[in-house]
C-alpha positions as CSV (number, residue, x, y, z in Angstrom):
1,M,-37.2,156.0,204.5
2,D,-34.2,157.5,206.2
3,I,-30.9,156.9,204.2
4,S,-29.4,155.5,207.4
5,D,-32.0,152.6,207.2
6,K,-31.2,151.9,203.5
7,K,-29.4,148.6,203.0
8,I,-26.4,148.6,200.6
9,A,-26.4,145.4,198.4
10,S,-23.2,143.4,199.1
11,A,-20.8,146.3,199.8
12,T,-17.4,145.9,201.4
13,W,-16.7,148.0,204.4
14,R,-13.3,148.8,205.9
15,F,-13.3,149.5,209.6
16,L,-10.0,151.2,211.0
17,S,-9.3,151.1,214.8
18,R,-6.4,153.0,216.5
19,Y,-5.6,154.2,219.9
20,R,-7.2,157.6,220.9
21,P,-4.8,160.6,221.4
22,G,-3.4,160.5,224.9
23,F,-3.4,156.7,225.3
24,L,-0.2,154.8,225.2
25,D,0.4,152.6,222.2
26,A,3.2,150.4,223.6
27,E,3.6,148.4,220.6
28,A,3.9,151.5,218.4
29,E,6.6,152.8,220.8
30,R,8.6,149.6,220.6
31,L,8.4,149.7,216.8
32,K,9.8,153.4,216.9
33,E,12.6,152.3,219.1
34,D,13.5,149.4,216.6
35,I,13.3,151.7,213.8
36,A,15.8,154.0,215.5
37,D,18.0,150.8,216.4
38,L,18.3,150.1,212.7
39,G,19.8,153.4,212.3
40,V,16.8,155.0,210.6
41,S,16.4,158.5,211.7
42,G,13.6,161.1,211.2
43,V,10.7,159.0,212.3
44,E,8.6,161.2,214.7
45,K,5.7,159.0,215.3
46,V,4.6,155.5,214.6
47,E,0.8,154.6,214.8
48,I,-0.5,151.0,214.5
49,A,-4.1,150.5,213.5
50,A,-6.3,147.4,213.2
51,V,-8.1,147.2,209.8
52,Y,-11.1,144.9,209.3
53,Y,-13.0,144.3,206.1
54,C,-16.5,143.2,206.2
55,R,-18.6,142.3,203.1
56,G,-22.4,142.0,203.0
57,D,-25.7,143.8,203.1
58,L,-25.2,146.1,206.0
59,K,-27.0,149.2,206.9
60,P,-24.7,152.2,207.9
61,A,-26.3,152.0,211.4
62,E,-25.2,148.2,211.6
63,C,-21.6,149.4,210.7
64,D,-21.6,151.9,213.4
65,K,-22.8,149.3,216.0
66,L,-20.0,146.9,214.9
67,G,-17.4,149.6,215.2
68,A,-18.5,151.0,218.4
69,M,-19.4,147.8,220.3
70,L,-17.1,145.2,218.8
71,L,-14.2,146.1,216.7
72,A,-12.8,149.0,219.0
73,D,-12.7,149.6,222.8
74,P,-14.9,152.6,223.2
75,I,-12.6,154.1,226.0
76,T,-9.2,153.7,224.6
77,R,-9.7,153.4,220.8
78,E,-11.3,155.5,218.0
79,W,-12.6,154.0,214.9
80,E,-13.8,154.8,211.5
81,V,-15.7,152.9,208.7
82,E,-16.1,153.5,205.0
83,E,-17.4,151.6,202.0
84,V,-14.6,150.4,199.7
């Protein structure tokens, strides 16, 4: 049995989705401007990510499917998953 086919009993998985480099994150840019408007200097970059937690008996291949096909736009966003 390939380890990628092994089910993990009732694990919690954390999915993180964010814009790929080169794609505009307008919300992050607005937040960076708001930070500057508050007089806070030195913030060079703001990145906003969506975080999802899923708990259950999922195979790693199923986690990959969720991340790639449901939780992140495959063109504009990158994603990662880890067991927590």
